FIGU-547148 format. One record per residue (C-alpha): x, y, z; residue in one letter. Coordinates in steps of 0.2 Angstrom, whole numbers, plus 5000, padded with zeros to 4 digits. Example, Ala and Ser with C-alpha at 12.3 -4.5 7.8 and 13.67 -1.06 7.14 Angstrom:
# residues 2
506249785039A506849955036S
# end
This chain:
# residues 331
488951845199M487351895188N486251795177K486751905161Y488751875165T488351695165L487251705150T488851805142L490151665147L489051535141S488851615123V490751635123A491251455129S490151405115I490951525103A492651455109F492151275110L491351295090S493151375083L494251225093F493151105085N493351195067V495251205072S495351015078L494450955062A495651065051K497150995061A496550825058Q496250845038Q497950825031G498750745048E500150625044E499850445046I500850345059F500650165053F502350065059A503049925049D501849975035P501449885020T500349935004I499249814993F498549874976T496949814968E495749894955N496550054954G496650074972K497950074987Y497649995003Y498850035019L498949945036T500349915047G500849925067T499650025077R500250035094N498550115100K496850065104A495749975097P497249825095L497449745080G497649815062F496649955053S496549995034V496650155025L496250175006E496950304992S497050324973T498450444973N499850374987L499650534997T497850565002D497250425012W495550395020E494550265030T493750115020T492150135032S490950265036D490950225054K492750275057G494250165059V494150015048H494849875056M495449715046L495649625063L495449615081E495849505096P494549375098G493949205099K494249185081D496049245079V497749215089F498349335100G497849455113E499449575112K500849635102G500049645084F501549715073W501949705054A500549635045P500549605026Q499349565014I499349435000L498049374987K497949184982D496649094972K495449214975G495549234993K496449355005Y497649315016F498449415032L499849365040T500449465057Y501349445073T500549425090A501149375106N502849345098E502149235086Q501749225067V500049205063V498949185046I497049235045A495949235030S494549325022S493449325006N493649515004T495049635005L494449745018T493349605026G493749555046R495149415044Y494949255056S495549085057Q494548925058T495748875073V496549015082A498248965084E500049025076P501148955061I502448875073D502148885090G503748795094S504748945098K504649135097K504549195079N503949375071I503849485055D503149365042S503149375023Y502449235012I503249224995F502549124981K503949044969D503449014950D503348834953D501848854966G502948824981K502848954996Y503949015007Y503849095025L505349215029Y505249295045H506249325061V506749205075R507749245091F509549185095N510549325106R509749445092G508549445079N508949345063F508149315047L507449115042W506549035028V505548895027A504348805015E502548845019F501248715018D499748835013F498448705015K499048665033A499748835037G501248775044K502948775039I503948605033K505248605049P506448515039E506648655027T506948775040L508648875037K509349045043Q509649165028C511149255035F511849355050S512649535053N514249555043T514249725036D514549885047P512949975043W511949835051E512849865068T513050035073T513450105089P512150245090N511050125100Y511749975111K510749805106S511049635100D511249605082P509449635073I508949595058M506949595052E505649655041G505849545026P505049575009T505549454994V505449474975I505949374960K506649464944L507349374930N507749214939G508549314953I507749324971Y507949474981Y507649484998L507549645008F507749675025Y508149815041S509449805049A509949875068N508649915083H507149995078F507650145090M509350165083N509350315071I510450215060D508950095056Y508950055038A508549955023V509649835013G509449695002Y510449524997A510149414981T510249224977A509849094964T508848994977S507349044988P508548975002Y510149054997G511549064998P511349254999W512549394993K512349565002K512249694989H513849824989P512649974987N511849935006N511050015014P509850095000I508750175013I509550275028H509350435037R510950485026S509850465009I507950505016V508450635028G507450555042E508050445056N507550255058G507050245041S506650065040G505449905041H504249925026G503649835012D503949834991I502249864981F502049924963Y500850064958D499550064943N501050104931K502049964937N503250074947Q504150004962P503850084978Y504450054996Y503450095010V504250115028Y504350205043H505350355052V505550405068H504550535076Y505750675075S507750695079D507550675096T505950545098Q505550375091V503750355093T502550365087P503250315071R502850415055R502450325036T503350365021R503350305002I504850314993V504950264973P506250134970L507350134954E508249954946F509549984935T510449834925S512349844922D512549794903P514449734907N513749624922S513649444920T512549404934D511049494929N510849564946I509949754947Y510649874958S509249964967I508950154972T507850274981V507150424972K507550514989S506850684980D505250604979Q504850544997V502950544999I502250595016K500450505016P499250595026V497250585030Y496150655017K
# end
């Protein structure tokens, strides 16, 4: 092989690599987002999305958007991490299910690591979250999937999952100053009682997880997912109560998000948020495909709250606008 031939091959290689890089850039632009257990925080006309990454770097990254469809990193250096393993936060593995809340001008991130619920804080929404003392909220037993709800009277409640031959939802009053629950208030919300919550498509112990709580007209709404996340019937339902501790009444229209409704398997474990026009949405994940679970894809769907004028319990019937599912992508 002579030098001329080598030169032609080199030129051809460079041209191929250039075309490959252009194609790769085009492929990345508009690529779907793969956050599992997602949550969206709304502030100043923008939306901030984070969730379970299940890839390096460990921890939680964040994306921002103005329209819920097109998302971009909040850093000019690539991936913007809200939190990573280190001396200033608890956990080395299993970073799952983050939630962002704002209280008294400060931002808080609750999350799961090492199968423990943790809370970290930051002075800015997209700043690095840390702890004064790197420890879980309640290290006495394993617990995951945290959601902190603030009631009208200023009290806080930690909704989360505890293990007992399955995953079950629990609630306890949360002491925000101490960063701990009040153990004497700990109470299980309910157990698996409805057929949709335990289907035979994937054998597992009973599983209820991914809580979100809102309050409307004096009624508490607890949204949750049921079935194992690898089950094609992983789905979302809700229960209502007149107290943050219950007793809870599951809505007869459950599930409100399911593969039969939104058209994709494994639809669940997300969070409720409101857009700039006060339209409620639910962000959740679905299986990668009909035959593959991971990496799980992120989805967003509008919610519709309907009141029954003939009802005396003041409880909304909640459905999703399944023909308006958003598939968020990188901008």
